[in-house]
C-alpha positions in Angstrom: 0.0 0.0 0.0 1.2 3.5 -0.9 0.2 6.1 1.7 -0.5 9.7 0.7 -0.6 13.0 2.7 -3.1 15.5 1.5 -2.9 19.3 2.3 -6.2 21.0 1.7 -6.2 24.9 1.7 -3.6 25.0 4.5 -2.8 28.5 5.8 -0.5 29.5 8.7 -0.3 32.9 10.3 1.3 34.1 13.5 0.2 37.0 15.6 3.0 39.4 16.6 2.3 42.5 18.6 -1.2 42.7 17.3 0.0 42.1 13.7 -0.6 39.0 11.7 2.3 37.6 9.8 1.4 35.1 7.1 3.8 32.2 6.2 1.7 30.5 3.6 -1.9 30.6 2.4 -4.3 28.1 1.0 -1.7 25.5 0.1 -3.2 22.4 -1.5 -0.8 19.6 -2.3 -0.2 15.9 -1.9 2.8 13.9 -0.8 3.0 10.2 -1.9 5.0 7.5 -0.3 6.2 6.6 -3.8 8.3 9.7 -4.2 10.9 12.0 -2.5 10.5 15.7 -2.0 12.6 18.7 -1.1 11.1 21.9 0.3 13.2 25.1 -0.1 12.8 28.6 0.9 14.6 31.5 2.7 15.0 31.3 6.5 11.7 32.3 8.1 9.6 31.3 5.1 7.9 28.5 6.9 9.7 25.3 5.9 9.9 23.9 9.5 6.3 24.9 10.2 5.0 23.2 7.1 6.8 20.0 8.1 5.3 20.2 11.6 1.9 20.7 10.1 2.3 17.7 7.7 3.1 15.5 10.7 0.3 16.8 12.9 2.8 18.3 15.4 1.5 21.9 14.7 -2.0 22.9 13.8 -2.6 25.1 10.7 -4.5 28.3 11.1 -6.9 27.0 8.6 -7.2 24.0 6.2 -6.9 20.3 6.8 -4.3 17.6 6.6 -5.5 14.2 5.5 -3.4 11.0 5.7 -5.2 8.7 3.4 -8.7 9.0 4.9 -7.6 10.2 8.3 -8.1 13.9 9.3 -5.0 14.4 11.5 -6.6 17.3 13.3 -9.7 15.4 14.4 -7.6 12.8 16.2 -7.3 12.8 20.0 -3.8 13.4 21.4 -3.4 9.7 22.1 -4.6 8.8 18.6 -2.2 11.4 17.0 0.7 10.0 19.0 -0.1 6.5 17.8 -0.3 7.8 14.2 3.1 9.5 14.5 4.8 6.4 15.9 3.2 4.2 13.2 3.8 6.2 10.1 6.5 8.8 10.6 10.2 9.1 11.3 11.1 12.7 12.2 14.5 14.4 12.1 14.5 17.8 13.7 17.0 20.6 13.1 18.5 19.8 16.5 19.3 16.1 17.2 17.1 15.9 20.4 19.2 13.1 21.7 18.5 11.4 25.0 21.8 11.9 26.8 21.0 9.3 29.6 20.8 6.6 26.9 23.5 5.0 24.8 23.7 5.5 21.0 22.0 2.3 20.2 19.4 2.9 22.9 18.7 6.2 21.2 18.0 4.5 17.9 15.8 2.0 19.7 13.8 4.6 21.7 10.5 4.1 19.8 10.5 0.3 20.2 11.7 0.6 23.9 8.7 2.7 24.6 6.2 0.0 23.6 7.9 -3.4 24.0 10.9 -5.5 24.9 13.9 -5.3 22.6 14.7 -8.4 20.7 17.8 -9.5 18.9 16.2 -8.7 15.6 15.5 -5.1 16.8 19.2 -4.7 17.8 20.3 -6.1 14.5 18.2 -3.6 12.6 19.5 -0.7 14.8 23.1 -1.9 14.1 22.5 -2.0 10.4 21.5 1.6 10.5 24.5 2.6 12.6 26.8 0.8 10.2 25.4 2.5 7.2 26.1 5.8 9.0 29.6 4.7 10.1 28.6 4.8 13.7 28.8 1.1 14.6 31.9 1.6 16.8 29.8 4.3 18.9 26.9 2.1 19.7 27.6 1.9 23.5 28.8 5.5 23.8 27.0 8.2 25.6 25.8 10.9 23.2 27.5 13.7 25.0 30.9 12.4 23.7 29.7 12.6 20.1 30.2 15.5 17.8 27.2 17.5 16.5 27.3 15.8 13.1 27.5 12.4 14.8 24.5 13.2 17.0 22.6 14.2 13.8 23.4 10.9 12.3 22.1 9.1 15.4 18.9 11.2 15.1 18.6 10.0 11.4 19.1 6.4 12.4 16.4 6.7 15.1 13.9 8.2 12.6 14.6 5.5 10.1 14.3 2.6 12.6 11.2 0.5 11.9 11.1 1.6 8.3 8.1 4.0 8.7 6.0 5.1 5.7 7.5 8.6 5.6 10.8 10.2 6.8 10.2 13.9 7.6 13.5 15.7 8.0 14.1 19.4 8.8 17.4 20.4 7.2 19.1 17.1 8.1 22.5 17.9 6.3 22.7 21.6 7.3 25.6 21.2 9.8 27.6 18.3 8.5 30.7 17.9 6.2 30.5 16.7 2.6 31.5 13.1 3.6 28.7 12.9 6.2 26.2 14.5 3.9 26.9 11.8 1.3 26.5 9.1 3.9 23.2 10.5 4.9 21.9 10.9 1.4 23.0 7.5 0.4 21.0 6.1 3.3 17.9 8.1 2.3 18.2 6.7 -1.2 18.3 3.2 0.2 15.4 4.0 2.5 13.3 5.1 -0.5 14.2 2.5 -3.1 14.7 -0.6 -0.9 12.5 0.1 2.1 9.7 2.0 0.2 9.8 5.1 2.4 8.5 8.5 1.2 11.0 11.3 2.0 10.0 14.8 2.7 12.8 17.2 3.7 13.6 20.8 4.0 16.9 22.2 2.8 18.8 25.3 1.7 21.2 23.1 -0.2 20.4 22.7 -4.0 22.7 19.7 -4.2 20.5 17.9 -1.7 17.3 19.1 -3.5 18.5 17.7 -6.7 18.6 14.2 -5.3 14.9 14.3 -4.6 12.2 13.5 -7.2 10.4 16.8 -6.7 11.5 20.2 -5.3 9.2 22.9 -4.1 9.8 26.4 -2.8 7.8 28.3 -0.3 7.6 31.9 -1.7 5.0 34.6 -1.7 2.8 32.6 0.7 2.6 29.7 -1.7 4.2 26.4 -2.4 5.3 25.9 -6.0 7.5 23.5 -7.9 11.0 24.3 -8.8 12.9 23.0 -11.9 16.2 21.3 -11.1 
């Protein structure tokens, strides 16, 4: 089954000192699990906000987000949390690592929250760490890792369990070229071999060119770019 996210007339405004600042207005678009997408735009244009709305973490000012036949904003908090855990892997701009856990425990956090860890679970986590050149760090505490290494752990955690969609907010913004290539190669594997849809925001046109479609937030709208 290929899952689809539908945005229907989604708008987002923020109130600031009695003034309303609009990020985007009446955006209608769909994201299919069959494809990969890059969202570009200047800082402050609303890329991170749009990703949060897509996942249900932030409510739009108006409009709806439909995952297949499910209206995300009609779910209870418990239903929304279950939906997130089932269908999305999320990479935030900051790694949001659990410092009291080891690297491999961070990758396994989603599974640890619901059930006992099996050998198969650990093997899957190790596969991800190996693909990101972090296998030798599996028992380390995150505070000894560099920022780029922590971001790779965050990516491994998001990909664990092979969810329907990976939603990543500027995942390669603060890493070197070698690490960027590692991460992009893993995203390609996740899409082509694990059938994951990829939706990421980026300022990097070389990253955007790796995606099937590139869209830009400009003039309160989301429109396709040619790369």
